N, C-alpha and C positions, 0 to 999 in steps of 0.2 A: 504494500500500500504506500501511496505517496501522500503526505500530509503537508499542507501549507500552514505554517504557524506564524501568526503575528499578534501584536498586542499594543496597548497604550497609544491609541489613536489620538485621544484628547482633542477631538474636533470641537472647535470653538475658541481655541487659543488665538488671540489677536495681538499679543505683545510684539512690538517691533514691526507691525504691519501698517499698511496704508489702504485707503478706500480704492477698490477697483470698480470704476464706473461701468465696465462691461458686464460684470456679474452682480454688482451691488453688494459684494462681500468684501471682507478684509482680505488683503493679499496673503496673509498667513493662513487663513482658512482655505484659500485656493491651493496653497502649498500642500496642506494636509490632504485635500481631496485628490490632488495629482498623485501623491504617494499611494493613496488608496486605490486609484485607478490602475496603478502598476501591479498591485496585489491581485486585483480582479483579472487583468490581462494575463498575468502569469498563470493563475489558477485555470483559466479557460484554455490557454495555449498548451499547458502541460497535462491537462485533463486529470487534475488531482482528484483523489478519492474524498478528501475532506478539507475544508477551510476552517481552521481552528483559531478563534479569536479569544485571547486570554485576558480580556477586561479593560475597562476605562475607554468606552466608546467616545465619550464627550468630556470636555473640561469641566462642565457644570452639571449639577444634578438636575437642572432645569434647562435643558437645551432649547434653543429657539426652534420654531416650526421649520425654518429653512434648513437648519443643521440636520434635523430629523429626516427631512425630505431627501437631502443629498446622501445621507447614509443609507436610507431605504432604497434609493435608486441603485446603488452598487450591489446591495444584497439581492435585489430582484434580478439583476443581471446574472448573478451566480445561480440563483434558484432556477431561472429559466434554462440554464445550461445543464440542469440536473445535478449540480454539485451541492452536497449537503454543507451547511454552515452551522458551526457550533459557537454560540455566544455565551461567554462566561461573564458574570457580573463582577465588576471591580469596585474599589472604594469610591471612585468618582461617579459610578452608576447608581449608588444607593441613595435613597431619599433620607432626609433628616429625621423623619417621623415614621414610626412603625405603621404599617397599614397602607402607606402610599406606594405607588408603583415604582419600579426601577426604570431607568431610562430605556432599557431594551425589552421590557416586559410586553410591550404592545405587539411584538412579533409572535409571541406565544399566545396572547389573547386572541389575535386574529387567525391563529393557526396557519401562518404563512408556510407554504410548501417548502420543504427541505431546510427549514430554519429551526434550530433547537436552542432553547434558552435555559441556562442553568442559574437559577436563583438561590438554590440551596444544595448542600452536599448530597450527591446521589450518583447512581450508576446509570448512564444513558447508553443504550444499545442502538447503534446507527447502522442502517443498511447502506452500504456503499457499492459501487460497481465491482469492487474486488472482494466483497463479502462483508460479514458483520464486524464492526469495530466497537469495542467497549471504551467509553470515556467516563472515568471517575472525576466528577467535578468538585472542586474545592473553591467556591467563590469567596470574596472578601467577607469576613465574619461581621455580623451585626452586633455592635456593642450594645445598642438599645435593647435588643432581645435579652442579652445577659443581664442588663441593669433592671429590666422589668421584674425580675424575680426578687422577692423580698430579702432573701439572704445575701444578695449581692449589692444592695443599694449603698452600703457604706464602704465599699472597696475603693482603694486608691487606684490611680491609673496603672501603676506598676502591677498591682494585684489583679486588675482586670486583664491586662495583657498576659500575665502568667496563666490566668484561667483560660483565656482564649487559646493560647498556645497548647494547653493540655487538651482542650476540647477538640481542636483541629487535628492534633496528632492521633487522638483516639478514634476519630471518625475515619481518617484515612486508613488506619490499621483495620478497623472493623469492615469497612466497605471493600477494601482490597481482598479480604478473605472470601468475599462473595463473588468475585470475578470468575468467569468461566476460563479455565486454563487452556482451552483449545482455540480461543479467538484472541487476536491482538488487543492489548489494553494500553490505554494512555491515561496518565494523570494530568488533568488541566487545572492549574492552581493560580490564583491571583494572591500572591503572598510574598513576604520578605523571607529570604533564606539567609541564615547567619553568615555564610561565607561569601555572599555576593558583594561585588563592588558597586557602590551607589552611583546614580546618575542624576539627571535633572529633576526627578521626582522629589528629591530632598527639599527643594524649594516649595513644593506643593503640599507637603505633609505637615500637619499640625499635631504635635505630640509624637510619642514614640510608637512605632508599629509593634504588633505582636510578631515575633520572629521564630521561625522553625529551624531546627537543625537539619542539614541535608540528609543525614543518615536516618532521620525519622520518616522521610518521604521516599527515599531511594529504595523501595521495596522490590523484591524479585518478581512480584506479580505484574510489574509494569514493564512494557517494552520501551516506552518513551515518557518523559516528564516534561510537559510544556508549561512554561512559567510566564506570568505577567506581573507588572507592578514596578519592577526595577527597569529603568530606561536604558541601561547599558547592556548591549548584547554580550553574552558570555556563556561559556560552558562550565557547569559546576560539578558534573559527575559523568563518569565514563560509562558504567554499566549498572543500572540502566542509564541511558543517555538523558541528561538533564540540562535544558537550555532556557535562558531568558532570551526571547527574540529581541527585546529592546523596543524603544519607541520607533515609529515610522519616520518621524521628522525630528529635527533638532528643535528644542523648545526654548532653551536659553543658553547662556554662555558656558554653563557647566557641561554642555554637549559639544563644545568647540573641539573639533578634531576627531570626534567619535564617528564611526561608521554607522549608518542607519539602513534598515531594511527588514527583511523577514527571512524565515527559515523554511527550506524545503527538506522534509525528512522522509527517508525511505525506510519502511519497516518490513523486514523479511518475514516469510511465513513462520509460524510457530513450529518447533520441533527440530529445526536445523541448528547449525553451528554459527550461522551468520548473525551479525548484530546490526542494529539500526545505524544508518549513516545520514549525514546531513550536509547541506550546502547553505551558506549564508548568502542570500541574494541582496547585494548592496544596491540602493537606489540613490540617485543624485539629490540628496536633501539640500535644503537652503544652507549655505555656508555661513558660519559665524567666525568673525575675524577680529582679534584684538591687536591694536597697534599701540605700542608704548614708546613714548619719547621722553627722554630725560634731558632737560635744558641746563647747561652749565651756567654758573653765575657770570662767567666771562664772555658768554656768547653775545656778539654784537648784532646778530640777526636771528632771533629765536624762531621767527616765522619760516625762514628759509630752512632751518634745521627740521622743523616739523614737515614741511613740504617735501624735503628730500627723503625723509623716512617713509612718508606715504607713497611717494613715487616708486620706491624700491619694492613696495608690497602691492603695487597696482593690480597685477593679475589676480591676487586673492581678494581684492576689494570689489571688483565688478560684480554687481547683483548680490553682494553679500550683506549681511547685517553686521555693521562695523562698530566697534567700541574703540574710540580714540582716547587714550589716557596720556595726559601731558603733565609732567612734573617739572616745576620751574621755581626759581627764587621769587620772593615777594616783589623785589625791585623790578622784575620783568613781567609782572602779572598783566599789565595793561599794554604791553608792547606787541601782542599777537594780533595779526591781521586776520580776523576770523573769516572775513569774506573770501580771502584767498584760499584758506584751508577748506571752507565749504565747497568752493568751486572745484577743487581737486578731488573732492569726495563725492561729486554729484552722480557718479556711476554706481554708487553703492545703493542697495535696496533700502537701507535704513541706517542712520548714523546717530550715535550718542557721543558727546564729548564731555570728558571729565577732567578738570584741572586740579592738580594737587599743588597747593602753594606752600613752599617751604619758608617758614618764618625764621627771622634772624634771631629772635629772643630765645634764650635757653631757659626752659622750664625745669626747675629742680625739684626732685622728690627726695627729701631728706638729704643724704650725702651724695646722691647720684644725679647726673644730668639725664633728662629724658632721652636724649639722643644716644646715650650709652647703653640703653636697655632695649631688649626685645619687647614687642607689644605685650606678651604674656608676663614678662618680668615686671614691666611697668604697671600692669594691672594688679599684680600681687602686692607691689609696694604701695600703690594707691589705696587698696582695700585695707592694708594694715594701718593706714593713717585715719581710717574712719571708725567712729565709735558705734560698733554694731556687734550683735552676738556672733560667736565664732561659726555657728551652724549656718547662719545666713551668709556670712562671708564665704564659706565653702561652696554654697549653692551658686552665688554670684560668680565665683571663680570658675566653677564647672561650666556654666553656660557661656561665660566670657571666653573661655578657652575653646569651646565648640565653635563660636562665631569667628574667632581668630583663625582657626584651622580651615574653616570653610572659605574665608576670605583669601587665605594664602593659596588654597587649592585653585582659585580662579585667577 
């Protein structure tokens, strides 16, 4: 069987976009739809047995009618070609209130031909042109359902996540034992795995995710484990094969330089010695480019220095989303000719300019000058000067360190 696995579409992301008068949509929405079109075209051309989507169809839990229409158009094309589509519910697909529909539930309600929607953990048996395929679905867990129980109302966030991790692990183990050993089996999960390298979704997450150990889901009952939620494509396990497809499009600068696309997975018949193999199909996602310029205090023409740096990166800038970061002394702050800089960047899709002005005054923290300390060291010294409980100081230091690391990573 050949499976096309993709995830984390996030249709509706408009950051760094502009209005497209031809479609009436943000240019960034058009980017995502173009990427989705390539998924559909490949599925039809290769005559895959199943298109497997592992969650987060939209950016918002309340997508616009236009976004829903455009997503449905692509699914209809696959359905008309006789290709089954499996839609797993991700965290961005869930409503804020129990009882409300998920963003993809309408396809199940209307009983759209060849479309399967997984709102809860279960085993789905799908008839494909190559035979029966079993998909064990593990959608994003609903915290609201857990908190609705009286015994859980006073749990902390950490305790809630621990409980969710325990529940998800137990469900995977229990359902895996019910799989038919004669048919191929896939685990489709929208979840964080502890060994995964994070991507742009970190900026979209509020609070800490429940996290599963790879060994708790890499069960021998599965031929393939298809993952969504982490936007960076990566292989986490060899046997059974465990992959994050990653997001189809670059969504912010934490995706800069990352390859984007989907996975084509070949699953051999049961009973032989062959193992699943995969190919990552890269698509030409919108490029994100950071241009950094450090202006020396002796520079007599800082604008020329900026323009020269931009010119050297011109091939990377055309049609890209560009972040220009200029560091310069305070004395030269007003000497930049911004019109000249903007003119040279006009071929970019979108531009943001940030200036870091280096002040001449030396701020002292106790016996140290601020320039002599790393950001983390400066934060530690600063917090020591404040009259606050040690426990609160440790919490502030923990979150401050996390912010510093994230900033350094970009």
